[in-house]
PQR file with spaces between the fields and no chain letter, atoms N, CA, C, O and H, PARSE charges and radii, in Angstrom:
ATOM       1  N    UNK     1     -33.316  -85.208   38.622 -0.4000 1.5000
ATOM       2  CA   UNK     1     -34.216  -86.257   39.070 -0.0000 2.0000
ATOM       3  C    UNK     1     -33.651  -87.602   38.629  0.5500 1.7000
ATOM       4  O    UNK     1     -33.068  -87.720   37.551 -0.5500 1.4000
ATOM       5  N    UNK     2     -33.828  -88.598   39.464 -0.4000 1.5000
ATOM       6  CA   UNK     2     -33.298  -89.916   39.193 -0.0000 2.0000
ATOM       7  C    UNK     2     -34.344  -90.781   38.505  0.5500 1.7000
ATOM       8  O    UNK     2     -35.534  -90.711   38.811 -0.5500 1.4000
ATOM       9  H    UNK     2     -34.302  -88.502   40.340  0.4000 1.0000
ATOM      10  N    UNK     3     -33.875  -91.595   37.575 -0.4000 1.5000
ATOM      11  CA   UNK     3     -34.746  -92.537   36.899 -0.0000 2.0000
ATOM      12  C    UNK     3     -34.216  -93.935   37.141  0.5500 1.7000
ATOM      13  O    UNK     3     -33.037  -94.208   36.916 -0.5500 1.4000
ATOM      14  H    UNK     3     -32.908  -91.653   37.326  0.4000 1.0000
ATOM      15  N    UNK     4     -35.075  -94.809   37.594 -0.4000 1.5000
ATOM      16  CA   UNK     4     -34.668  -96.198   37.830 -0.0000 2.0000
ATOM      17  C    UNK     4     -35.104  -97.021   36.630  0.5500 1.7000
ATOM      18  O    UNK     4     -36.288  -97.077   36.297 -0.5500 1.4000
ATOM      19  H    UNK     4     -36.033  -94.588   37.777  0.4000 1.0000
ATOM      20  N    UNK     5     -34.133  -97.659   35.984 -0.4000 1.5000
ATOM      21  CA   UNK     5     -34.442  -98.507   34.836 -0.0000 2.0000
ATOM      22  C    UNK     5     -34.819  -99.902   35.324  0.5500 1.7000
ATOM      23  O    UNK     5     -34.767 -100.182   36.521 -0.5500 1.4000
ATOM      24  H    UNK     5     -33.172  -97.614   36.255  0.4000 1.0000
ATOM      25  N    UNK     6     -35.194 -100.762   34.404 -0.4000 1.5000
ATOM      26  CA   UNK     6     -35.642 -102.106   34.775 -0.0000 2.0000
ATOM      27  C    UNK     6     -34.554 -102.905   35.477  0.5500 1.7000
ATOM      28  O    UNK     6     -34.852 -103.636   36.422 -0.5500 1.4000
ATOM      29  H    UNK     6     -35.236 -100.534   33.431  0.4000 1.0000
ATOM      30  N    UNK     7     -33.309 -102.788   35.047 -0.4000 1.5000
ATOM      31  CA   UNK     7     -32.223 -103.558   35.657 -0.0000 2.0000
ATOM      32  C    UNK     7     -32.073 -103.270   37.139  0.5500 1.7000
ATOM      33  O    UNK     7     -32.185 -104.188   37.952 -0.5500 1.4000
ATOM      34  H    UNK     7     -33.067 -102.194   34.280  0.4000 1.0000
ATOM      35  N    UNK     8     -31.820 -102.014   37.520 -0.4000 1.5000
ATOM      36  CA   UNK     8     -31.687 -101.714   38.950 -0.0000 2.0000
ATOM      37  C    UNK     8     -32.954 -101.979   39.752  0.5500 1.7000
ATOM      38  O    UNK     8     -32.870 -102.434   40.893 -0.5500 1.4000
ATOM      39  H    UNK     8     -31.729 -101.268   36.860  0.4000 1.0000
ATOM      40  N    UNK     9     -34.125 -101.708   39.185 -0.4000 1.5000
ATOM      41  CA   UNK     9     -35.353 -101.944   39.944 -0.0000 2.0000
ATOM      42  C    UNK     9     -35.555 -103.438   40.186  0.5500 1.7000
ATOM      43  O    UNK     9     -36.081 -103.830   41.228 -0.5500 1.4000
ATOM      44  H    UNK     9     -34.194 -101.338   38.258  0.4000 1.0000
ATOM      45  N    UNK    10     -35.144 -104.272   39.235 -0.4000 1.5000
ATOM      46  CA   UNK    10     -35.234 -105.720   39.432 -0.0000 2.0000
ATOM      47  C    UNK    10     -34.288 -106.156   40.545  0.5500 1.7000
ATOM      48  O    UNK    10     -34.639 -107.008   41.361 -0.5500 1.4000
ATOM      49  H    UNK    10     -34.717 -103.953   38.388  0.4000 1.0000
ATOM      50  N    UNK    11     -33.089 -105.576   40.581 -0.4000 1.5000
ATOM      51  CA   UNK    11     -32.125 -105.897   41.625 -0.0000 2.0000
ATOM      52  C    UNK    11     -32.654 -105.478   42.994  0.5500 1.7000
ATOM      53  O    UNK    11     -32.520 -106.218   43.968 -0.5500 1.4000
ATOM      54  H    UNK    11     -32.804 -104.884   39.918  0.4000 1.0000
ATOM      55  N    UNK    12     -33.249 -104.303   43.067 -0.4000 1.5000
ATOM      56  CA   UNK    12     -33.832 -103.831   44.334 -0.0000 2.0000
ATOM      57  C    UNK    12     -34.937 -104.777   44.782  0.5500 1.7000
ATOM      58  O    UNK    12     -35.019 -105.116   45.963 -0.5500 1.4000
ATOM      59  H    UNK    12     -33.357 -103.701   42.276  0.4000 1.0000
ATOM      60  N    UNK    13     -35.783 -105.204   43.859 -0.4000 1.5000
ATOM      61  CA   UNK    13     -36.875 -106.120   44.198 -0.0000 2.0000
ATOM      62  C    UNK    13     -36.333 -107.449   44.708  0.5500 1.7000
ATOM      63  O    UNK    13     -36.875 -108.013   45.659 -0.5500 1.4000
ATOM      64  H    UNK    13     -35.716 -104.929   42.900  0.4000 1.0000
ATOM      65  N    UNK    14     -35.264 -107.959   44.083 -0.4000 1.5000
ATOM      66  CA   UNK    14     -34.662 -109.217   44.535 -0.0000 2.0000
ATOM      67  C    UNK    14     -34.092 -109.073   45.940  0.5500 1.7000
ATOM      68  O    UNK    14     -34.270 -109.956   46.779 -0.5500 1.4000
ATOM      69  H    UNK    14     -34.824 -107.501   43.311  0.4000 1.0000
ATOM      70  N    UNK    15     -33.407 -107.962   46.199 -0.4000 1.5000
ATOM      71  CA   UNK    15     -32.815 -107.736   47.527 -0.0000 2.0000
ATOM      72  C    UNK    15     -33.907 -107.585   48.588  0.5500 1.7000
ATOM      73  O    UNK    15     -33.778 -108.099   49.699 -0.5500 1.4000
ATOM      74  H    UNK    15     -33.262 -107.244   45.518  0.4000 1.0000
ATOM      75  N    UNK    16     -34.977 -106.882   48.237 -0.4000 1.5000
ATOM      76  CA   UNK    16     -36.082 -106.695   49.183 -0.0000 2.0000
ATOM      77  C    UNK    16     -36.711 -108.043   49.521  0.5500 1.7000
ATOM      78  O    UNK    16     -36.993 -108.318   50.687 -0.5500 1.4000
ATOM      79  H    UNK    16     -35.082 -106.465   47.334  0.4000 1.0000
ATOM      80  N    UNK    17     -36.930 -108.880   48.520 -0.4000 1.5000
ATOM      81  CA   UNK    17     -37.513 -110.200   48.748 -0.0000 2.0000
ATOM      82  C    UNK    17     -36.605 -111.049   49.626  0.5500 1.7000
ATOM      83  O    UNK    17     -37.075 -111.718   50.546 -0.5500 1.4000
ATOM      84  H    UNK    17     -36.700 -108.657   47.573  0.4000 1.0000
ATOM      85  N    UNK    18     -35.306 -111.024   49.344 -0.4000 1.5000
ATOM      86  CA   UNK    18     -34.351 -111.805   50.140 -0.0000 2.0000
ATOM      87  C    UNK    18     -34.333 -111.320   51.581  0.5500 1.7000
ATOM      88  O    UNK    18     -34.301 -112.133   52.505 -0.5500 1.4000
ATOM      89  H    UNK    18     -34.924 -110.481   48.596  0.4000 1.0000
ATOM      90  N    UNK    19     -34.354 -110.002   51.787 -0.4000 1.5000
ATOM      91  CA   UNK    19     -34.331 -109.466   53.147 -0.0000 2.0000
ATOM      92  C    UNK    19     -35.609 -109.810   53.899  0.5500 1.7000
ATOM      93  O    UNK    19     -35.562 -110.100   55.094 -0.5500 1.4000
ATOM      94  H    UNK    19     -34.381 -109.341   51.037  0.4000 1.0000
ATOM      95  N    UNK    20     -36.750 -109.782   53.218 -0.4000 1.5000
ATOM      96  CA   UNK    20     -38.007 -110.144   53.860 -0.0000 2.0000
ATOM      97  C    UNK    20     -37.984 -111.601   54.308  0.5500 1.7000
ATOM      98  O    UNK    20     -38.533 -111.939   55.357 -0.5500 1.4000
ATOM      99  H    UNK    20     -36.789 -109.547   52.247  0.4000 1.0000
ATOM     100  N    UNK    21     -37.352 -112.461   53.517 -0.4000 1.5000
ATOM     101  CA   UNK    21     -37.224 -113.870   53.898 -0.0000 2.0000
ATOM     102  C    UNK    21     -36.355 -114.011   55.146  0.5500 1.7000
ATOM     103  O    UNK    21     -36.675 -114.794   56.040 -0.5500 1.4000
ATOM     104  H    UNK    21     -36.906 -112.187   52.665  0.4000 1.0000
ATOM     105  N    UNK    22     -35.265 -113.261   55.211 -0.4000 1.5000
ATOM     106  CA   UNK    22     -34.397 -113.304   56.397 -0.0000 2.0000
ATOM     107  C    UNK    22     -35.168 -112.834   57.623  0.5500 1.7000
ATOM     108  O    UNK    22     -35.114 -113.478   58.671 -0.5500 1.4000
ATOM     109  H    UNK    22     -35.005 -112.624   54.485  0.4000 1.0000
ATOM     110  N    UNK    23     -35.883 -111.722   57.506 -0.4000 1.5000
ATOM     111  CA   UNK    23     -36.658 -111.215   58.638 -0.0000 2.0000
ATOM     112  C    UNK    23     -37.701 -112.228   59.090  0.5500 1.7000
ATOM     113  O    UNK    23     -37.922 -112.403   60.289 -0.5500 1.4000
ATOM     114  H    UNK    23     -35.927 -111.199   56.655  0.4000 1.0000
ATOM     115  N    UNK    24     -38.337 -112.891   58.139 -0.4000 1.5000
ATOM     116  CA   UNK    24     -39.354 -113.889   58.474 -0.0000 2.0000
ATOM     117  C    UNK    24     -38.705 -115.073   59.192  0.5500 1.7000
ATOM     118  O    UNK    24     -39.261 -115.580   60.166 -0.5500 1.4000
ATOM     119  H    UNK    24     -38.157 -112.749   57.166  0.4000 1.0000
ATOM     120  N    UNK    25     -37.548 -115.517   58.729 -0.4000 1.5000
ATOM     121  CA   UNK    25     -36.866 -116.641   59.356 -0.0000 2.0000
ATOM     122  C    UNK    25     -36.377 -116.289   60.755  0.5500 1.7000
ATOM     123  O    UNK    25     -36.422 -117.126   61.657 -0.5500 1.4000
ATOM     124  H    UNK    25     -37.097 -115.106   57.937  0.4000 1.0000
ATOM     125  N    UNK    26     -35.909 -115.055   60.942 -0.4000 1.5000
ATOM     126  CA   UNK    26     -35.452 -114.635   62.270 -0.0000 2.0000
ATOM     127  C    UNK    26     -36.605 -114.594   63.264  0.5500 1.7000
ATOM     128  O    UNK    26     -36.408 -114.871   64.446 -0.5500 1.4000
ATOM     129  H    UNK    26     -35.872 -114.375   60.209  0.4000 1.0000
ATOM     130  N    UNK    27     -37.785 -114.257   62.812 -0.4000 1.5000
ATOM     131  CA   UNK    27     -38.929 -114.126   63.707 -0.0000 2.0000
ATOM     132  C    UNK    27     -39.764 -115.385   63.844  0.5500 1.7000
ATOM     133  O    UNK    27     -40.791 -115.365   64.521 -0.5500 1.4000
ATOM     134  H    UNK    27     -37.946 -114.032   61.851  0.4000 1.0000
ATOM     135  N    UNK    28     -39.350 -116.481   63.217 -0.4000 1.5000
ATOM     136  CA   UNK    28     -40.203 -117.671   63.202 -0.0000 2.0000
ATOM     137  C    UNK    28     -39.897 -118.667   64.310  0.5500 1.7000
ATOM     138  O    UNK    28     -40.401 -119.789   64.258 -0.5500 1.4000
ATOM     139  H    UNK    28     -38.516 -116.497   62.666  0.4000 1.0000
ATOM     140  N    UNK    29     -39.096 -118.312   65.309 -0.4000 1.5000
ATOM     141  CA   UNK    29     -38.826 -119.225   66.418 -0.0000 2.0000
ATOM     142  C    UNK    29     -37.689 -120.174   66.109  0.5500 1.7000
ATOM     143  O    UNK    29     -36.885 -119.909   65.215 -0.5500 1.4000
ATOM     144  H    UNK    29     -38.687 -117.400   65.351  0.4000 1.0000
ATOM     145  N    UNK    30     -37.610 -121.288   66.844 -0.4000 1.5000
ATOM     146  CA   UNK    30     -36.490 -122.219   66.675 -0.0000 2.0000
ATOM     147  C    UNK    30     -36.452 -122.855   65.293  0.5500 1.7000
ATOM     148  O    UNK    30     -37.474 -122.999   64.622 -0.5500 1.4000
ATOM     149  H    UNK    30     -38.264 -121.503   67.570  0.4000 1.0000
ATOM     150  N    UNK    31     -35.243 -123.232   64.889 -0.4000 1.5000
ATOM     151  CA   UNK    31     -35.066 -123.859   63.572 -0.0000 2.0000
ATOM     152  C    UNK    31     -35.789 -125.191   63.534  0.5500 1.7000
ATOM     153  O    UNK    31     -35.725 -125.977   64.480 -0.5500 1.4000
ATOM     154  H    UNK    31     -34.413 -123.115   65.435  0.4000 1.0000
ATOM     155  N    UNK    32     -36.470 -125.434   62.442 -0.4000 1.5000
ATOM     156  CA   UNK    32     -37.183 -126.688   62.273 -0.0000 2.0000
ATOM     157  C    UNK    32     -36.501 -127.542   61.212  0.5500 1.7000
ATOM     158  O    UNK    32     -35.277 -127.530   61.080 -0.5500 1.4000
ATOM     159  H    UNK    32     -36.523 -124.796   61.673  0.4000 1.0000
ATOM     160  N    UNK    33     -37.279 -128.254   60.488 -0.4000 1.5000
ATOM     161  CA   UNK    33     -36.744 -129.115   59.443 -0.0000 2.0000
ATOM     162  C    UNK    33     -36.538 -128.359   58.142  0.5500 1.7000
ATOM     163  O    UNK    33     -36.130 -128.952   57.144 -0.5500 1.4000
ATOM     164  H    UNK    33     -38.273 -128.263   60.595  0.4000 1.0000
ATOM     165  N    UNK    34     -36.812 -127.061   58.134 -0.4000 1.5000
ATOM     166  CA   UNK    34     -36.722 -126.276   56.899 -0.0000 2.0000
ATOM     167  C    UNK    34     -35.281 -125.927   56.530  0.5500 1.7000
ATOM     168  O    UNK    34     -35.063 -125.220   55.547 -0.5500 1.4000
ATOM     169  H    UNK    34     -37.144 -126.578   58.944  0.4000 1.0000
ATOM     170  N    UNK    35     -34.298 -126.400   57.287 -0.4000 1.5000
ATOM     171  CA   UNK    35     -32.907 -126.155   56.933 -0.0000 2.0000
ATOM     172  C    UNK    35     -32.276 -125.081   57.788  0.5500 1.7000
ATOM     173  O    UNK    35     -32.846 -124.655   58.793 -0.5500 1.4000
ATOM     174  H    UNK    35     -34.476 -126.975   58.085  0.4000 1.0000
ATOM     175  N    UNK    36     -31.088 -124.642   57.380 -0.4000 1.5000
ATOM     176  CA   UNK    36     -30.365 -123.655   58.183 -0.0000 2.0000
ATOM     177  C    UNK    36     -31.082 -122.311   58.220  0.5500 1.7000
ATOM     178  O    UNK    36     -31.762 -121.920   57.271 -0.5500 1.4000
ATOM     179  H    UNK    36     -30.625 -124.988   56.563  0.4000 1.0000
ATOM     180  N    UNK    37     -30.912 -121.616   59.340 -0.4000 1.5000
ATOM     181  CA   UNK    37     -31.528 -120.305   59.510 -0.0000 2.0000
ATOM     182  C    UNK    37     -30.439 -119.262   59.643  0.5500 1.7000
ATOM     183  O    UNK    37     -29.309 -119.593   60.003 -0.5500 1.4000
ATOM     184  H    UNK    37     -30.360 -121.933   60.111  0.4000 1.0000
ATOM     185  N    UNK    38     -30.759 -117.999   59.357 -0.4000 1.5000
ATOM     186  CA   UNK    38     -29.765 -116.936   59.540 -0.0000 2.0000
ATOM     187  C    UNK    38     -29.432 -116.760   61.017  0.5500 1.7000
ATOM     188  O    UNK    38     -30.258 -117.025   61.891 -0.5500 1.4000
ATOM     189  H    UNK    38     -31.677 -117.731   59.064  0.4000 1.0000
ATOM     190  N    UNK    39     -28.217 -116.311   61.276 -0.4000 1.5000
ATOM     191  CA   UNK    39     -27.769 -116.061   62.640 -0.0000 2.0000
ATOM     192  C    UNK    39     -27.787 -114.564   62.874  0.5500 1.7000
ATOM     193  O    UNK    39     -27.228 -113.799   62.088 -0.5500 1.4000
ATOM     194  H    UNK    39     -27.546 -116.096   60.566  0.4000 1.0000
ATOM     195  N    UNK    40     -28.430 -114.143   63.958 -0.4000 1.5000
ATOM     196  CA   UNK    40     -28.496 -112.727   64.274 -0.0000 2.0000
ATOM     197  C    UNK    40     -27.366 -112.405   65.249  0.5500 1.7000
ATOM     198  O    UNK    40     -27.262 -113.008   66.317 -0.5500 1.4000
ATOM     199  H    UNK    40     -28.884 -114.764   64.596  0.4000 1.0000
ATOM     200  N    UNK    41     -26.526 -111.451   64.868 -0.4000 1.5000
ATOM     201  CA   UNK    41     -25.398 -111.045   65.696 -0.0000 2.0000
ATOM     202  C    UNK    41     -25.833 -109.956   66.666  0.5500 1.7000
ATOM     203  O    UNK    41     -26.465 -108.976   66.271 -0.5500 1.4000
ATOM     204  H    UNK    41     -26.611 -110.961   64.000  0.4000 1.0000
ATOM     205  N    UNK    42     -25.490 -110.135   67.942 -0.4000 1.5000
ATOM     206  CA   UNK    42     -25.802 -109.142   68.965 -0.0000 2.0000
ATOM     207  C    UNK    42     -24.520 -108.871   69.737  0.5500 1.7000
ATOM     208  O    UNK    42     -23.860 -109.799   70.204 -0.5500 1.4000
ATOM     209  H    UNK    42     -24.976 -110.931   68.262  0.4000 1.0000
ATOM     210  N    UNK    43     -24.167 -107.589   69.868 -0.4000 1.5000
ATOM     211  CA   UNK    43     -22.964 -107.207   70.611 -0.0000 2.0000
ATOM     212  C    UNK    43     -23.085 -107.612   72.076  0.5500 1.7000
ATOM     213  O    UNK    43     -24.122 -107.396   72.703 -0.5500 1.4000
ATOM     214  H    UNK    43     -24.702 -106.835   69.488  0.4000 1.0000
ATOM     215  N    UNK    44     -22.018 -108.203   72.620 -0.4000 1.5000
ATOM     216  CA   UNK    44     -22.008 -108.543   74.040 -0.0000 2.0000
ATOM     217  C    UNK    44     -21.813 -107.295   74.889  0.5500 1.7000
ATOM     218  O    UNK    44     -22.417 -107.159   75.952 -0.5500 1.4000
ATOM     219  H    UNK    44     -21.176 -108.379   72.111  0.4000 1.0000
ATOM     220  N    UNK    45     -20.971 -106.390   74.417 -0.4000 1.5000
ATOM     221  CA   UNK    45     -20.758 -105.114   75.113 -0.0000 2.0000
ATOM     222  C    UNK    45     -20.971 -103.994   74.098  0.5500 1.7000
ATOM     223  O    UNK    45     -20.039 -103.621   73.387 -0.5500 1.4000
ATOM     224  H    UNK    45     -20.480 -106.501   73.553  0.4000 1.0000
ATOM     225  N    UNK    46     -22.178 -103.460   74.023 -0.4000 1.5000
ATOM     226  CA   UNK    46     -22.482 -102.414   73.042 -0.0000 2.0000
ATOM     227  C    UNK    46     -21.617 -101.168   73.234  0.5500 1.7000
ATOM     228  O    UNK    46     -21.229 -100.832   74.352 -0.5500 1.4000
ATOM     229  H    UNK    46     -22.936 -103.763   74.601  0.4000 1.0000
ATOM     230  N    UNK    47     -21.328 -100.504   72.142 -0.4000 1.5000
ATOM     231  CA   UNK    47     -20.555  -99.276   72.163 -0.0000 2.0000
ATOM     232  C    UNK    47     -21.415  -98.170   72.768  0.5500 1.7000
ATOM     233  O    UNK    47     -22.498  -97.895   72.252 -0.5500 1.4000
ATOM     234  H    UNK    47     -21.643 -100.778   71.234  0.4000 1.0000
ATOM     235  N    UNK    48     -20.960  -97.522   73.856 -0.4000 1.5000
ATOM     236  CA   UNK    48     -21.770  -96.477   74.486 -0.0000 2.0000
ATOM     237  C    UNK    48     -22.029  -95.280   73.575  0.5500 1.7000
ATOM     238  O    UNK    48     -23.020  -94.573   73.753 -0.5500 1.4000
ATOM     239  H    UNK    48     -20.080  -97.745   74.275  0.4000 1.0000
ATOM     240  N    UNK    49     -21.148  -95.046   72.600 -0.4000 1.5000
ATOM     241  CA   UNK    49     -21.354  -93.932   71.667 -0.0000 2.0000
ATOM     242  C    UNK    49     -22.565  -94.167   70.769  0.5500 1.7000
ATOM     243  O    UNK    49     -23.115  -93.221   70.206 -0.5500 1.4000
ATOM     244  H    UNK    49     -20.343  -95.620   72.455  0.4000 1.0000
ATOM     245  N    UNK    50     -22.981  -95.421   70.636 -0.4000 1.5000
ATOM     246  CA   UNK    50     -24.125  -95.741   69.782 -0.0000 2.0000
ATOM     247  C    UNK    50     -25.411  -95.938   70.579  0.5500 1.7000
ATOM     248  O    UNK    50     -26.410  -96.406   70.032 -0.5500 1.4000
ATOM     249  H    UNK    50     -22.534  -96.190   71.093  0.4000 1.0000
ATOM     250  N    UNK    51     -25.398  -95.591   71.843 -0.4000 1.5000
ATOM     251  CA   UNK    51     -26.540  -95.812   72.719 -0.0000 2.0000
ATOM     252  C    UNK    51     -27.807  -95.136   72.193  0.5500 1.7000
ATOM     253  O    UNK    51     -28.888  -95.719   72.279 -0.5500 1.4000
ATOM     254  H    UNK    51     -24.587  -95.211   72.287  0.4000 1.0000
ATOM     255  N    UNK    52     -27.700  -93.935   71.658 -0.4000 1.5000
ATOM     256  CA   UNK    52     -28.868  -93.194   71.184 -0.0000 2.0000
ATOM     257  C    UNK    52     -29.046  -93.276   69.666  0.5500 1.7000
ATOM     258  O    UNK    52     -29.813  -92.507   69.087 -0.5500 1.4000
ATOM     259  H    UNK    52     -26.822  -93.462   71.589  0.4000 1.0000
ATOM     260  N    UNK    53     -28.342  -94.200   69.031 -0.4000 1.5000
ATOM     261  CA   UNK    53     -28.425  -94.341   67.581 -0.0000 2.0000
ATOM     262  C    UNK    53     -29.824  -94.802   67.171  0.5500 1.7000
ATOM     263  O    UNK    53     -30.362  -95.762   67.721 -0.5500 1.4000
ATOM     264  H    UNK    53     -27.719  -94.824   69.501  0.4000 1.0000
ATOM     265  N    UNK    54     -30.389  -94.111   66.212 -0.4000 1.5000
ATOM     266  CA   UNK    54     -31.691  -94.485   65.669 -0.0000 2.0000
ATOM     267  C    UNK    54     -31.534  -94.618   64.157  0.5500 1.7000
ATOM     268  O    UNK    54     -31.245  -93.629   63.483 -0.5500 1.4000
ATOM     269  H    UNK    54     -29.952  -93.330   65.765  0.4000 1.0000
ATOM     270  N    UNK    55     -31.720  -95.821   63.611 -0.4000 1.5000
ATOM     271  CA   UNK    55     -31.600  -95.969   62.164 -0.0000 2.0000
ATOM     272  C    UNK    55     -32.726  -95.224   61.460  0.5500 1.7000
ATOM     273  O    UNK    55     -33.825  -95.088   61.996 -0.5500 1.4000
ATOM     274  H    UNK    55     -31.955  -96.624   64.159  0.4000 1.0000
ATOM     275  N    UNK    56     -32.441  -94.747   60.260 -0.4000 1.5000
ATOM     276  CA   UNK    56     -33.477  -94.027   59.525 -0.0000 2.0000
ATOM     277  C    UNK    56     -34.224  -94.986   58.612  0.5500 1.7000
ATOM     278  O    UNK    56     -33.687  -96.009   58.185 -0.5500 1.4000
ATOM     279  H    UNK    56     -31.548  -94.858   59.824  0.4000 1.0000
ATOM     280  N    UNK    57     -35.443  -94.647   58.327 -0.4000 1.5000
ATOM     281  CA   UNK    57     -36.271  -95.396   57.389 -0.0000 2.0000
ATOM     282  C    UNK    57     -36.025  -94.782   56.014  0.5500 1.7000
ATOM     283  O    UNK    57     -36.531  -93.701   55.714 -0.5500 1.4000
ATOM     284  H    UNK    57     -35.879  -93.816   58.674  0.4000 1.0000
ATOM     285  N    UNK    58     -35.250  -95.471   55.183 -0.4000 1.5000
ATOM     286  CA   UNK    58     -34.899  -94.912   53.881 -0.0000 2.0000
ATOM     287  C    UNK    58     -36.113  -94.694   52.990  0.5500 1.7000
ATOM     288  O    UNK    58     -36.149  -93.728   52.227 -0.5500 1.4000
ATOM     289  H    UNK    58     -34.839  -96.350   55.428  0.4000 1.0000
ATOM     290  N    UNK    59     -37.100  -95.566   53.072 -0.4000 1.5000
ATOM     291  CA   UNK    59     -38.314  -95.367   52.271 -0.0000 2.0000
ATOM     292  C    UNK    59     -38.995  -94.061   52.659  0.5500 1.7000
ATOM     293  O    UNK    59     -39.432  -93.300   51.796 -0.5500 1.4000
ATOM     294  H    UNK    59     -37.071  -96.350   53.692  0.4000 1.0000
ATOM     295  N    UNK    60     -39.083  -93.808   53.952 -0.4000 1.5000
ATOM     296  CA   UNK    60     -39.701  -92.570   54.427 -0.0000 2.0000
ATOM     297  C    UNK    60     -38.869  -91.360   54.017  0.5500 1.7000
ATOM     298  O    UNK    60     -39.419  -90.337   53.609 -0.5500 1.4000
ATOM     299  H    UNK    60     -38.728  -94.426   54.653  0.4000 1.0000
ATOM     300  N    UNK    61     -37.546  -91.471   54.123 -0.4000 1.5000
ATOM     301  CA   UNK    61     -36.664  -90.365   53.761 -0.0000 2.0000
ATOM     302  C    UNK    61     -36.810  -90.010   52.285  0.5500 1.7000
ATOM     303  O    UNK    61     -36.906  -88.835   51.929 -0.5500 1.4000
ATOM     304  H    UNK    61     -37.099  -92.302   54.455  0.4000 1.0000
ATOM     305  N    UNK    62     -36.825  -91.040   51.420 -0.4000 1.5000
ATOM     306  CA   UNK    62     -36.989  -90.793   49.985 -0.0000 2.0000
ATOM     307  C    UNK    62     -38.355  -90.187   49.698  0.5500 1.7000
ATOM     308  O    UNK    62     -38.479  -89.317   48.836 -0.5500 1.4000
ATOM     309  H    UNK    62     -36.747  -91.994   51.710  0.4000 1.0000
ATOM     310  N    UNK    63     -39.381  -90.639   50.411 -0.4000 1.5000
ATOM     311  CA   UNK    63     -40.720  -90.077   50.213 -0.0000 2.0000
ATOM     312  C    UNK    63     -40.733  -88.593   50.579  0.5500 1.7000
ATOM     313  O    UNK    63     -41.335  -87.782   49.874 -0.5500 1.4000
ATOM     314  H    UNK    63     -39.280  -91.346   51.111  0.4000 1.0000
ATOM     315  N    UNK    64     -40.071  -88.238   51.680 -0.4000 1.5000
ATOM     316  CA   UNK    64     -39.998  -86.832   52.076 -0.0000 2.0000
ATOM     317  C    UNK    64     -39.244  -85.999   51.045  0.5500 1.7000
ATOM     318  O    UNK    64     -39.648  -84.878   50.736 -0.5500 1.4000
ATOM     319  H    UNK    64     -39.582  -88.897   52.253  0.4000 1.0000
ATOM     320  N    UNK    65     -38.145  -86.546   50.507 -0.4000 1.5000
ATOM     321  CA   UNK    65     -37.379  -85.840   49.485 -0.0000 2.0000
ATOM     322  C    UNK    65     -38.221  -85.631   48.227  0.5500 1.7000
ATOM     323  O    UNK    65     -38.193  -84.560   47.621 -0.5500 1.4000
ATOM     324  H    UNK    65     -37.817  -87.457   50.758  0.4000 1.0000
ATOM     325  N    UNK    66     -38.963  -86.659   47.847 -0.4000 1.5000
ATOM     326  CA   UNK    66     -39.816  -86.586   46.668 -0.0000 2.0000
ATOM     327  C    UNK    66     -40.893  -85.506   46.846  0.5500 1.7000
ATOM     328  O    UNK    66     -41.115  -84.680   45.960 -0.5500 1.4000
ATOM     329  H    UNK    66     -38.985  -87.529   48.339  0.4000 1.0000
ATOM     330  N    UNK    67     -41.554  -85.532   48.005 -0.4000 1.5000
ATOM     331  CA   UNK    67     -42.589  -84.537   48.259 -0.0000 2.0000
ATOM     332  C    UNK    67     -42.009  -83.127   48.327  0.5500 1.7000
ATOM     333  O    UNK    67     -42.649  -82.174   47.882 -0.5500 1.4000
ATOM     334  H    UNK    67     -41.374  -86.203   48.724  0.4000 1.0000
ATOM     335  N    UNK    68     -40.816  -82.987   48.872 -0.4000 1.5000
ATOM     336  CA   UNK    68     -40.178  -81.666   48.942 -0.0000 2.0000
ATOM     337  C    UNK    68     -39.889  -81.138   47.526  0.5500 1.7000
ATOM     338  O    UNK    68     -40.074  -79.951   47.257 -0.5500 1.4000
ATOM     339  H    UNK    68     -40.296  -83.761   49.233  0.4000 1.0000
ATOM     340  N    UNK    69     -39.437  -82.019   46.627 -0.4000 1.5000
ATOM     341  CA   UNK    69     -39.188  -81.601   45.255 -0.0000 2.0000
ATOM     342  C    UNK    69     -40.465  -81.175   44.566  0.5500 1.7000
ATOM     343  O    UNK    69     -40.484  -80.179   43.844 -0.5500 1.4000
ATOM     344  H    UNK    69     -39.287  -82.983   46.845  0.4000 1.0000
ATOM     345  N    UNK    70     -41.532  -81.923   44.783 -0.4000 1.5000
ATOM     346  CA   UNK    70     -42.815  -81.584   44.172 -0.0000 2.0000
ATOM     347  C    UNK    70     -43.301  -80.237   44.699  0.5500 1.7000
ATOM     348  O    UNK    70     -43.769  -79.395   43.933 -0.5500 1.4000
ATOM     349  H    UNK    70     -41.518  -82.733   45.369  0.4000 1.0000
ATOM     350  N    UNK    71     -43.189  -80.040   46.004 -0.4000 1.5000
ATOM     351  CA   UNK    71     -43.652  -78.797   46.629 -0.0000 2.0000
ATOM     352  C    UNK    71     -42.837  -77.612   46.124  0.5500 1.7000
ATOM     353  O    UNK    71     -43.396  -76.549   45.853 -0.5500 1.4000
ATOM     354  H    UNK    71     -42.809  -80.724   46.627  0.4000 1.0000
ATOM     355  N    UNK    72     -41.519  -77.783   45.994 -0.4000 1.5000
ATOM     356  CA   UNK    72     -40.660  -76.682   45.542 -0.0000 2.0000
ATOM     357  C    UNK    72     -40.845  -76.363   44.060  0.5500 1.7000
ATOM     358  O    UNK    72     -40.582  -75.239   43.633 -0.5500 1.4000
ATOM     359  H    UNK    72     -41.066  -78.647   46.213  0.4000 1.0000
ATOM     360  N    UNK    73     -41.292  -77.333   43.279 -0.4000 1.5000
ATOM     361  CA   UNK    73     -41.469  -77.105   41.841 -0.0000 2.0000
ATOM     362  C    UNK    73     -42.812  -76.439   41.528  0.5500 1.7000
ATOM     363  O    UNK    73     -42.949  -75.803   40.483 -0.5500 1.4000
ATOM     364  H    UNK    73     -41.506  -78.246   43.627  0.4000 1.0000
ATOM     365  N    UNK    74     -43.798  -76.572   42.409 -0.4000 1.5000
ATOM     366  CA   UNK    74     -45.108  -76.007   42.094 -0.0000 2.0000
ATOM     367  C    UNK    74     -45.274  -74.587   42.550  0.5500 1.7000
ATOM     368  O    UNK    74     -46.333  -73.993   42.346 -0.5500 1.4000
ATOM     369  H    UNK    74     -43.687  -77.088   43.258  0.4000 1.0000
């Protein structure tokens, strides 16, 4: 079983906060006076091999792994 100490959990929290800010800025419409905004890259010619690619939700995956461990231990 993995244990997350304060150092790594603080780093994860910082990264999550930074990513949430990027997502908010990307969804907030045109750039205003608030300064530079992130640039979202979009492929002009997408790779056909990735047409059916579906990213996984890591939070959901970890939750399933956690529940599976609990179920197998009881």
